[in-house]
Phi, psi and omega in degrees: 000127182286154181292148174292146181251137177233141173247128179244116168277143185075031184294337181276357179275179180305302184294320181300321182290318178293321179294319178301315178301313182299313182293322176299320177295333178276000178090014180284155163269117190254127175244148178229146175254130180231148177278143174290131183213151178289337178232085182286136180237114180239025186308314187289339181243014182303322181286354181247358191305325182274004181243354180235156177252124183257142178234144176274126179200166185211131179297347178271353186234105184302315184300319182294329179290316177299315180298319180296317180293321179292325180287322184270335180046059187283149168274332181224138179239125177247107184268089182257348183292135180187168166279100197268352183263113186302314183300323181292338181293338175286333180274326181233063185295322182290317178295323176299317179297321180294314182286303191275346178250283183299328179301327178294319177299316179300318181293320179294322177295319178297321177296316179301324182281318191260326185205066184296343179274352180291167176253140191239134175243127176252130179277091173275179191214148175295341178296345176295332181285326173051248177280088196299140181259352171200154180229128356284173181266137179239186179295340182255001178293130179298146179274144177212068187297148184237022177204157174304325177299311180298319179297315180297321180293326176298316177301311181300323180293310185286332176290329175293316176300316181297317180291325176298315185280330184273325185243004178058038174281148173277085186235120181239154176239137172257116178273085187274131172278173188307131179223134192233173178184173173297347179267004179296144178297150183293346181279346182276146192298321180298315181290324175302318180292311184292325177297315181292323177301316179292316183294319179293319178300323182272002178079017181269339179221166180238339183214161176236122181258125181226164178263265185268107180281347186264351178300137182246143178222159174260099187259130175229183183264128183303324179299327175289322189285330178291334176296323177294321177304311182297317181300325179300321183276359175265357182278151178295322182245133178287153180195183178244142185222133167284133177237114187199169178269337184082008179231130179254151177222149178274165174301323178300318178302317181299315179297317183297319179293314183295310182291321178299327181296332180248016174075032178248152178260134181304311186297339182279343190226346185266130179242127177280127185233110182301338181293345179266001177284141179276156176303323176221114185271146171260116192272318193217100177246128175209127188260150174252104184263028183296327177295318178297322178293318183288314186272318185266341187072027184262143172207146179292149181249335183257127180282166178302313181296318178298319181299309183295320178293322176301316181292320178297314180301319179295322180286326174298315179296319180299311185285331175292325180280322185217085181300344180276359180283072189268163176289153174300151179303137179090357180262000000 
């Protein structure tokens, strides 16, 4: 019996790299879709390059998606590619809509044409809840997005529901709350915090500039969350699932855990900078993953404190090895 084949769009991202590792461990033949770029970055999957097959494709180009699906012939499709940084969606709102919204339609249309029997996973987001209308948030909580990113994700979510119901595709969405790891991009607040904790500890920096310390998020470990993605596509019936820890923490909590782990005091190094405030802030996100626990048998294994300490340790090791691994300008 031949191995099951999976195609991951966004395989070079945080989630894509953890999912590729997980699927390889499950015995899958793993294919990834990558965009053609003048500066290709495969850092997160460098250790997997000889174990995965990469295809050039782009969510903005319908033909390339059909070609990629025909070449890979997947049993499972994980659509993780998107403009994933919420703050950047205010700078590039139209491009965000094309990638994270319309791009999902293009992928579903390509699937209908090339491999309608495959199973499809759409990466939805807790940012769809935005200005939350109930706490905690479940699969039935109304959406009220507060950023171009959140709006685009709502489109991607509902077009997946529409294709599932209209064409009987096995298409599921994971409404994932914030999930982090040492592979998180340096532009995200958790990684910005853990990187600065390491840099200040090593004498490479003196301060950390942040905006809203009171914003709360439900933070989990990306390695736990990709397991939930896979479990969704193993079900007989497709559906939508909230994936979350059920515990919220503030940005301040994150700083205290990170700085405390390396013996630093928050008040000595953190500077509040209004330039980092968003035009519309999402204040309180916390997910209820009881459906995922009941139907999928899924539960997170890594706690918030373990996650942040893991990230700090990784950044200390990174900067001790390469002090030039600096944050992008303006971060």
